[in-house]
Structures are given as C-alpha cells and as structure tokens.
Kinemage of the C-alpha trace (Angstrom):
@kinemage 1
@onewidth
@group {chain A} dominant
@subgroup {mainchain}
@vectorlist {calphas} color= white
{ca unk a 1} P 113.668 98.649 101.320
{ca unk a 2} L 111.192 102.218 100.156
{ca unk a 3} L 107.622 102.581 100.426
{ca unk a 4} L 105.540 105.565 100.026
{ca unk a 5} L 104.155 106.522 103.238
{ca unk a 6} L 101.270 108.649 104.623
{ca unk a 7} L 101.511 109.853 108.130
{ca unk a 8} L 98.104 111.908 107.847
{ca unk a 9} L 95.524 112.946 105.688
{ca unk a 10} L 95.731 115.712 103.282
{ca unk a 11} L 96.891 116.963 99.676
{ca unk a 12} L 99.675 114.520 97.510
{ca unk a 13} L 102.348 116.430 99.709
{ca unk a 14} L 101.598 113.839 102.740
{ca unk a 15} L 102.951 111.109 100.381
{ca unk a 16} L 106.505 110.622 101.147
{ca unk a 17} L 109.209 107.974 100.231
{ca unk a 18} L 110.422 105.787 103.308
{ca unk a 19} L 112.702 103.176 103.969
{ca unk a 20} L 110.587 100.754 105.992
{ca unk a 21} L 110.906 96.574 106.590
{ca unk a 22} L 108.159 94.571 106.091
{ca unk a 23} L 109.329 91.220 107.118
{ca unk a 24} L 108.727 87.433 105.667
{ca unk a 25} L 105.601 86.820 104.739
{ca unk a 26} L 103.186 84.704 107.209
{ca unk a 27} L 100.959 81.885 106.683
{ca unk a 28} L 99.012 82.443 103.350
{ca unk a 29} L 101.100 85.282 102.162
{ca unk a 30} L 103.754 85.625 99.391
{ca unk a 31} L 106.278 88.251 99.355
{ca unk a 32} L 106.462 90.123 95.784
{ca unk a 33} L 109.317 92.114 94.535
{ca unk a 34} L 107.126 94.911 92.446
{ca unk a 35} L 108.316 95.722 89.095
{ca unk a 36} L 105.115 98.117 88.441
{ca unk a 37} L 102.423 99.173 90.837
{ca unk a 38} L 99.196 100.575 89.251
{ca unk a 39} L 97.660 104.421 90.549
{ca unk a 40} L 93.813 104.362 90.997
{ca unk a 41} L 91.361 106.763 92.084
{ca unk a 42} L 90.863 105.090 95.075
{ca unk a 43} L 94.133 105.634 96.255
{ca unk a 44} L 92.970 109.393 96.477
{ca unk a 45} L 90.149 108.902 99.026
{ca unk a 46} L 92.463 106.443 100.965
{ca unk a 47} L 95.353 109.241 101.309
{ca unk a 48} L 92.140 112.557 101.953
{ca unk a 49} L 90.656 110.296 104.318
{ca unk a 50} L 87.317 109.820 102.523
{ca unk a 51} L 88.069 106.143 102.581
{ca unk a 52} L 89.980 105.171 106.413
{ca unk a 53} L 92.717 103.121 106.206
{ca unk a 54} L 93.065 100.603 108.610
{ca unk a 55} L 95.808 103.067 110.783
{ca unk a 56} L 98.109 105.432 110.246
{ca unk a 57} L 100.690 105.595 108.936
{ca unk a 58} L 99.939 103.252 105.915
{ca unk a 59} L 101.185 102.859 102.053
{ca unk a 60} L 98.600 103.778 99.396
{ca unk a 61} L 97.860 101.478 96.796
{ca unk a 62} L 95.755 98.299 95.889
{ca unk a 63} L 97.274 96.555 92.439
{ca unk a 64} L 100.548 95.714 91.003
{ca unk a 65} L 102.517 92.770 89.434
{ca unk a 66} L 106.275 91.681 89.817
{ca unk a 67} L 107.857 88.486 90.993
{ca unk a 68} L 107.536 86.010 93.684
{ca unk a 69} L 110.369 86.621 96.206
{ca unk a 70} L 109.152 84.232 99.502
{ca unk a 71} L 106.695 81.883 100.138
{ca unk a 72} L 104.744 81.384 103.526
{ca unk a 73} L 103.431 78.498 104.753
{ca unk a 74} L 100.493 77.389 102.993
{ca unk a 75} L 100.870 79.220 99.796
{ca unk a 76} L 102.794 76.789 97.739
{ca unk a 77} L 100.499 77.435 94.834
{ca unk a 78} L 102.973 80.483 94.472
{ca unk a 79} L 107.352 80.012 94.345
{ca unk a 80} L 110.107 81.801 94.233
{ca unk a 81} L 110.554 83.670 90.696
{ca unk a 82} L 106.540 83.246 89.850
{ca unk a 83} L 105.430 85.784 87.285
{ca unk a 84} L 102.337 87.449 89.314
{ca unk a 85} L 99.913 90.148 89.533
{ca unk a 86} L 97.681 91.249 92.238
{ca unk a 87} L 94.831 93.478 93.759
{ca unk a 88} L 93.564 93.713 97.181
{ca unk a 89} L 94.969 94.782 100.501
{ca unk a 90} L 96.994 98.141 100.883
{ca unk a 91} L 100.650 98.435 100.527
{ca unk a 92} L 101.099 98.382 96.911
{ca unk a 93} L 103.048 101.450 96.825
{ca unk a 94} L 106.424 99.824 97.751
{ca unk a 95} L 109.782 97.991 96.182
{ca unk a 96} L 108.339 95.008 97.950
{ca unk a 97} L 105.207 94.159 99.786
{ca unk a 98} L 103.515 91.277 101.659
{ca unk a 99} L 100.468 90.052 99.430
{ca unk a 100} L 97.838 87.774 100.758
{ca unk a 101} L 97.842 84.473 98.382
{ca unk a 102} L 94.210 85.036 98.003
{ca unk a 103} L 94.782 87.847 96.000
{ca unk a 104} L 97.411 86.926 94.074
{ca unk a 105} L 97.782 85.309 90.372
{ca unk a 106} L 99.923 84.133 87.647
{ca unk a 107} L 100.669 86.797 84.825
{ca unk a 108} L 100.644 85.553 81.669
{ca unk a 109} L 104.049 85.637 79.657
{ca unk a 110} L 101.912 87.348 77.285
{ca unk a 111} L 101.057 90.230 79.344
{ca unk a 112} L 104.131 92.813 80.298
{ca unk a 113} L 104.604 94.196 84.350
{ca unk a 114} L 103.353 97.481 83.626
{ca unk a 115} L 100.101 96.172 81.899
{ca unk a 116} L 99.245 93.471 84.332
{ca unk a 117} L 100.185 96.255 87.217
{ca unk a 118} L 97.237 98.533 84.982
{ca unk a 119} L 94.554 95.937 84.914
{ca unk a 120} L 94.136 94.236 87.793
{ca unk a 121} L 91.961 97.100 89.615
{ca unk a 122} L 90.476 98.604 86.804
{ca unk a 123} L 90.244 95.549 84.508
{ca unk a 124} L 88.017 93.157 87.348
{ca unk a 125} L 86.034 96.242 87.941
{ca unk a 126} L 84.935 96.679 84.416
{ca unk a 127} L 84.797 92.752 84.704
{ca unk a 128} L 81.975 92.816 87.980
{ca unk a 129} L 80.506 95.753 86.300
{ca unk a 130} L 79.800 94.126 82.863
{ca unk a 131} L 79.187 90.967 83.597
{ca unk a 132} L 77.701 90.230 87.198
{ca unk a 133} L 76.279 93.662 88.100
{ca unk a 134} L 74.447 94.553 84.994
{ca unk a 135} L 75.576 91.385 82.330
{ca unk a 136} L 75.441 93.171 78.881
{ca unk a 137} L 74.435 91.430 76.019
{ca unk a 138} L 74.357 92.358 72.040
{ca unk a 139} L 71.594 94.940 71.433
{ca unk a 140} L 72.003 96.608 75.240
{ca unk a 141} L 72.725 100.370 74.900
{ca unk a 142} L 75.162 101.770 77.273
{ca unk a 143} L 76.301 104.898 78.667
{ca unk a 144} L 79.510 104.990 80.060
{ca unk a 145} L 80.903 107.976 82.205
{ca unk a 146} L 84.909 109.259 82.086
{ca unk a 147} L 84.965 107.103 78.921
{ca unk a 148} L 88.459 108.351 78.405
{ca unk a 149} L 89.467 107.836 81.918
{ca unk a 150} L 91.291 103.997 83.095
{ca unk a 151} L 87.843 102.288 83.801
{ca unk a 152} L 85.787 103.723 81.100
{ca unk a 153} L 88.745 102.605 78.388
{ca unk a 154} L 88.332 98.985 79.523
{ca unk a 155} L 84.498 99.111 79.723
{ca unk a 156} L 83.842 100.726 76.193
{ca unk a 157} L 86.108 97.884 74.430
{ca unk a 158} L 84.782 95.069 76.515
{ca unk a 159} L 80.891 96.478 76.051
{ca unk a 160} L 81.477 96.496 72.329
{ca unk a 161} L 82.854 93.377 72.629
{ca unk a 162} L 80.014 91.859 73.714
{ca unk a 163} L 77.983 93.463 71.173
{ca unk a 164} L 76.488 96.694 72.923
{ca unk a 165} L 76.458 100.286 71.075
{ca unk a 166} L 77.970 102.651 73.870
{ca unk a 167} L 77.602 106.219 74.606
{ca unk a 168} L 80.439 107.466 76.709
{ca unk a 169} L 80.672 110.949 78.300
{ca unk a 170} L 84.128 112.894 78.724
{ca unk a 171} L 85.338 115.966 80.353
{ca unk a 172} L 87.332 117.959 77.481
{ca unk a 173} L 87.512 117.919 73.905
{ca unk a 174} L 90.768 116.512 73.749
{ca unk a 175} L 89.060 113.373 75.239
{ca unk a 176} L 86.554 112.799 72.451
{ca unk a 177} L 89.050 111.198 70.443
{ca unk a 178} L 90.569 108.981 72.705
{ca unk a 179} L 86.899 107.370 73.791
{ca unk a 180} L 85.795 107.473 70.260
{ca unk a 181} L 88.994 105.360 69.571
{ca unk a 182} L 88.431 103.102 72.360
{ca unk a 183} L 84.941 102.201 70.600
{ca unk a 184} L 82.276 104.603 71.982
{ca unk a 185} L 79.730 104.541 69.165
{ca unk a 186} L 78.757 108.151 70.183
{ca unk a 187} L 80.916 110.820 72.619
{ca unk a 188} L 79.491 113.790 74.557
{ca unk a 189} L 81.289 116.399 76.293
{ca unk a 190} L 79.362 116.989 79.359
{ca unk a 191} L 80.858 120.116 79.601
{ca unk a 192} L 79.769 121.876 76.854
{ca unk a 193} L 76.577 119.250 75.997
{ca unk a 194} L 73.591 118.300 78.428
{ca unk a 195} L 74.596 114.904 78.212
{ca unk a 196} L 70.909 113.406 79.642
{ca unk a 197} L 69.317 115.596 76.515
{ca unk a 198} L 72.039 114.105 73.988
{ca unk a 199} L 71.089 110.643 75.326
{ca unk a 200} L 67.289 110.962 75.086
{ca unk a 201} L 68.409 112.511 71.112
{ca unk a 202} L 70.836 109.362 70.561
{ca unk a 203} L 68.535 106.240 71.803
{ca unk a 204} L 65.474 108.593 70.005
{ca unk a 205} L 64.015 108.798 73.677
{ca unk a 206} L 64.089 105.094 74.732
{ca unk a 207} L 67.129 105.893 76.753
{ca unk a 208} L 69.895 103.596 77.909
{ca unk a 209} L 69.851 99.922 79.637
{ca unk a 210} L 72.226 100.757 82.099
{ca unk a 211} L 74.526 103.533 83.111
{ca unk a 212} L 78.182 103.076 84.375
{ca unk a 213} L 79.284 105.984 86.214
{ca unk a 214} L 82.608 106.425 88.347
{ca unk a 215} L 81.973 110.611 88.409
{ca unk a 216} L 79.820 110.440 91.365
{ca unk a 217} L 78.138 113.852 92.165
{ca unk a 218} L 78.883 115.984 88.619
{ca unk a 219} L 76.990 113.450 86.713
{ca unk a 220} L 74.221 112.510 89.350
{ca unk a 221} L 70.891 113.151 89.132
{ca unk a 222} L 71.382 113.614 85.657
{ca unk a 223} L 72.290 109.784 84.855
{ca unk a 224} L 68.961 108.771 86.157
{ca unk a 225} L 67.793 111.015 83.080
{ca unk a 226} L 69.342 108.984 80.528
{ca unk a 227} L 68.085 104.976 81.483
{ca unk a 228} L 65.044 103.625 79.960
{ca unk a 229} L 62.138 102.187 81.895
{ca unk a 230} L 63.381 99.816 84.824
{ca unk a 231} L 66.983 100.571 83.952
{ca unk a 232} L 70.069 99.768 85.785
{ca unk a 233} L 72.110 103.174 87.344
{ca unk a 234} L 75.461 101.224 88.403
{ca unk a 235} L 77.905 103.946 91.214
{ca unk a 236} L 81.156 103.112 91.465
{ca unk a 237} L 83.500 105.919 92.041
{ca unk a 238} L 83.151 109.487 93.198
{ca unk a 239} L 85.679 111.243 91.580
{ca unk a 240} L 83.579 114.664 91.233
{ca unk a 241} L 82.570 114.397 94.884
{ca unk a 242} L 80.173 111.943 96.573
{ca unk a 243} L 76.314 111.395 95.429
{ca unk a 244} L 74.084 113.521 98.017
{ca unk a 245} L 71.974 111.733 100.042
{ca unk a 246} L 68.390 111.240 97.779
{ca unk a 247} L 65.214 110.299 98.251
{ca unk a 248} L 64.508 106.790 97.037
{ca unk a 249} L 61.458 107.227 95.599
{ca unk a 250} L 63.161 109.189 92.852
{ca unk a 251} L 64.113 105.960 91.326
{ca unk a 252} L 60.025 105.314 91.238
{ca unk a 253} L 59.633 108.757 89.726
{ca unk a 254} L 62.084 108.467 87.106
{ca unk a 255} L 60.608 104.885 85.525
{ca unk a 256} L 61.032 102.471 88.137
{ca unk a 257} L 64.497 101.956 88.059
{ca unk a 258} L 67.494 100.122 89.759
{ca unk a 259} L 70.416 101.679 91.531
{ca unk a 260} L 73.338 99.953 93.173
{ca unk a 261} L 77.038 100.606 93.995
{ca unk a 262} L 78.911 97.613 93.986
{ca unk a 263} L 82.191 96.869 95.436
{ca unk a 264} L 84.933 94.784 93.774
{ca unk a 265} L 86.272 93.204 96.679
{ca unk a 266} L 83.151 91.854 97.327
{ca unk a 267} L 83.462 90.064 94.046
{ca unk a 268} L 86.877 88.815 95.498
{ca unk a 269} L 85.922 87.474 98.691
{ca unk a 270} L 86.418 83.761 97.303
{ca unk a 271} L 89.825 82.544 96.051
{ca unk a 272} L 87.750 80.871 92.961
{ca unk a 273} L 85.955 84.146 91.955
{ca unk a 274} L 89.802 85.684 91.720
{ca unk a 275} L 90.861 83.258 89.629
{ca unk a 276} L 88.227 82.851 87.282
{ca unk a 277} L 87.640 86.836 87.152
{ca unk a 278} L 91.577 87.064 86.216
{ca unk a 279} L 90.977 83.980 83.532
{ca unk a 280} L 88.246 86.173 81.647
{ca unk a 281} L 90.233 89.215 82.625
{ca unk a 282} L 93.502 87.773 80.834
{ca unk a 283} L 91.343 85.876 78.210
{ca unk a 284} L 89.853 89.098 76.513
{ca unk a 285} L 93.054 90.912 76.521
{ca unk a 286} L 95.223 88.614 75.211
{ca unk a 287} L 92.652 88.587 72.258
{ca unk a 288} L 93.229 91.775 71.471
{ca unk a 289} L 89.509 92.756 72.395
{ca unk a 290} L 90.606 94.934 75.029
{ca unk a 291} L 93.902 96.665 74.775
{ca unk a 292} L 95.007 98.259 78.641
{ca unk a 293} L 96.154 101.605 77.540
{ca unk a 294} L 98.928 102.688 79.645
{ca unk a 295} L 99.866 106.131 78.976
{ca unk a 296} L 101.697 107.620 81.762
{ca unk a 297} L 104.951 105.739 83.796
{ca unk a 298} L 106.746 107.478 86.665
{ca unk a 299} L 108.986 106.492 89.245
{ca unk a 300} L 107.861 105.411 92.832
{ca unk a 301} L 109.314 108.829 93.980
{ca unk a 302} L 106.929 110.786 91.958
{ca unk a 303} L 103.852 109.211 93.494
{ca unk a 304} L 102.881 112.844 94.724
{ca unk a 305} L 103.073 113.806 91.130
{ca unk a 306} L 100.839 110.765 89.606
{ca unk a 307} L 98.163 111.954 92.321
{ca unk a 308} L 98.469 115.631 90.884
{ca unk a 309} L 97.710 114.618 87.680
{ca unk a 310} L 94.665 112.352 88.340
{ca unk a 311} L 93.014 114.770 90.467
{ca unk a 312} L 93.227 117.518 87.903
{ca unk a 313} L 92.160 114.775 85.327
{ca unk a 314} L 95.165 115.526 83.116
{ca unk a 315} L 95.228 111.732 82.975
{ca unk a 316} L 93.804 109.720 80.272
{ca unk a 317} L 94.347 105.623 80.473
{ca unk a 318} L 96.097 104.109 83.336
{ca unk a 319} L 99.033 105.435 85.358
{ca unk a 320} L 102.137 103.062 86.624
{ca unk a 321} L 104.404 104.204 89.262
{ca unk a 322} L 107.745 101.894 88.406
{ca unk a 323} L 109.888 101.447 91.583
C-alpha cells in the first residue's frame, strides 16, 4: 500500500510516496480504503514541525472518505463495504489507513467521496465555530477572514443560512467574487484596504459581534478593532504565522472583549458529539444551504504540489487528493 511519508520537517519536498504496511485494525479500529483525502493547512503545520507529530516518520492528513475494508473488535457499528468519512488522527495521505471508530461516520449516499473528504475537518470546524464557540443567530454581524478559503466559504454560507450579516476579507482581487458568491454581504480586499476601517464604515461604527480569524499574524491585532464592545475574537488558524504574545489587558482596552482559540478535537472527544455534529453538517449540506466547493483534485502522488499551492494562497475552496 502506498502512502505519503515525512521523515524530516521542512518544505513540500519532504512529502514522499512510499510503500508501507499498516496491518489490521485492532480493538475499536476500522481499516478504510480511501477514495478521497482532504488537504488542510493543519497538514502544513505538521509537515513543518510547527505542530509536533507523535513521531517521525509519519503520514500527514486528518480527513478522508472511502469504504470500510476490515473491522476490529468493538467496532461492530461498521461493516466491510460501508461508505464512511472521518476526521481525526494523522494518517490520511494513504491508499488505506486505520481509523479509530470514534471518529468514523457513515457517509450519506447523497454525498460523493470527494465532497465527503473535503467537508469533515472544514465543515466540523465551521460547526463548532458557529454553533458552539459563538452561537450565531439572526441579526448578528460577523467578520470572516479568508472568506474565499476552505473553511471561510463554509462559514460564510452557513452564517447566512443562520440569518447573520457577513463581512468577509480576502487576500487578492480574484477572490472577491468568490466570497461574494458564497454569501458575503460585504467583501474587503485586505491587501488594498484597511479592513478595520472598512468594517467600522460598514457597521456605522458599531463593529461586529464576532470575528472568525484563521489568518493569524497578518490580521492581528486589527481584528480586535472590528469588534463591538463585549465582542468575541475567535482564532482558529495561523495561515500567515502565529499571533505573537500580547498583553491580556489589550482586550479590556479594546472594549472588554472575549478572545479564544478553540480546538476541533476537544469538541470531538465524545462519540455522541462526533455523531451529532456530523449529522447537523450533513443536514445543512443536504438541504443545499451549504455547498462544499472542491476546486482542486490532485493524485495522491502530487501531495507536495497541493501543499505548494496551499501555502502560496493559490487555492480557493477545498483541495482533495485521490489515491
């Protein structure tokens, strides 16, 4: 079986295709034949060493979709041939992999494998951001950074479905139309405009209820200036680099703000939450309210190229690898 392996941290060139043996599933595990594999910025963090993998070498990737091949003891919920999708432990960049049943869900027949692989990490991230971290309701005004990105497009559509006014930022002119088409009421090209000033102008000085920021260093601390008093700053990624340490009293000075960096996998620690969150995600996609844009399909062997495009911010929507 072929898989992408990383023997040392570094650039995309460290992603190499190799033959490996993964064995059979143990207790509570399922062996899955991947039909599609999602690519996410967190994969870059593990590749570079910003996030530490359990050991070297390792196989990157946290989400995929495919078919059950074999089932270990205690995983009788699944059977060979089941269509499934997952998000969880590292190891997705492979033709087959072992998945803890904890993180595995049945993929509805109405959702194809490419879409299933593209929606688990990004879609469940959007779920916990919108429904658990700050519960968006009708009448809220929100700011979504990188609104044309993989998570951003889902956040924007879902927030509009929930009745919010959505302001989105993008990093280049060609992404303005993409963000607008996904439902942004206002789109700001932060490469050309002072986004904090534009947000104050758009909201007549009131500011937003919440800012969702997956960009990091390039948009902080200006994101705090986009919030109304008692507003919430939610950081969930650092595509431009990590936010540097800051004095917590800054939150008081900017209007008694709340700030948090929640982690998806804390929300997935209970099996019942994995099922409930996935079910709500599948429902909103099945309804047509949220479409999962898969804009780039590449062979598994081209994982390095997928990372190059992602880091160069040449991608919109989701990138999927096909074994």
